[in-house]
N, C-alpha and C positions, 0 to 999 in steps of 0.2 A: 363220221364226225370231222375228220381231217379235211375232207372235200368241202364241207360247209365252211370251215374256218378259212380255207384258201379262197373260196368264192367271196366270203364276207370281207376278208382282208384286202383282196385285190380290188373289190368294188369301192371300198373306202379310199384306197390308194389312187384309183382312177378319178374318183370324184374330187379329190383334193390335189390331183396332179397338176403339173405346170408344164406348159410348152414354151420353150424359148428357142427360136430359130428352128432347127430340125431335131431338137432334143426334147423328149418327154421325160420328165423326172417324176417318179412316184415314190412315196414313202409308205411302207407297210406299217400298220398300227401295231402297238403292243397288245397282244391278245392273251387271254388266259381262259382256262376252263375250270368251272367249279363243279365238283362232284358232291352231291348231297350224301350219297352212299358210295362206298367203294369196297373192293375186294383186295386180297393180297396181290393179285395180278394187275391191279390198276397202276399204270406208270406214274412216275413223278413229273415227267415231261412228255410231250408229243413233239414230233419234228416234221417240218415240211422241207423237202429238198426239191429245188428247181434246177433242172439241167437245161442250160441255154446254149446257143451256138458260141457264146463268149466265155462259157465256163459254168461252174456249178455254184449255186448259192443255197444256203439252208438256214433255217431259224427254228428255235425252240418255242413251243407253246407251253408255259408252265401249267401244272395241274395243282389245284388247291382242293384238298380233301377235307370238307367241312367237319367231318366226324373227329378229326384230329385236333380241333381247336374249340375253345370256349368262345362265346360271343365276345367277351372282353379281349381275348387274345387276337381275334380277327381284327379288331380296331387298333390294338396296341402295335401289332406287326404290320398294320396298313395293308392288309390283304385284299381290301376292296378299293376301287378307285375313289379318290377324294370326294368327288361330287356325290357319290352314293353314300359315303360315310356321313356326310353332313345330313342327308335326308334321314338316315337311320338313327342318328344320335338325338334328334329332336324329341 
């Protein structure tokens, strides 16, 4: 799953990247994973660590466990992206 997140995030970053002179600037998106079912061993976050010639960078991918929330709490806590919330609230 982490490999898919990395592929997805980097593709978005490349698609939205910007080249100025000899510098490529990419911004990784905010990602999250939604587990419809989970076990005690399901983590609260997943992490991607990148080791580059210039140093190490890492970022967390939050894990949302839907069984821990009611539908109302999911909207109150804004656990879904806003665009999706509007679609579900209609």
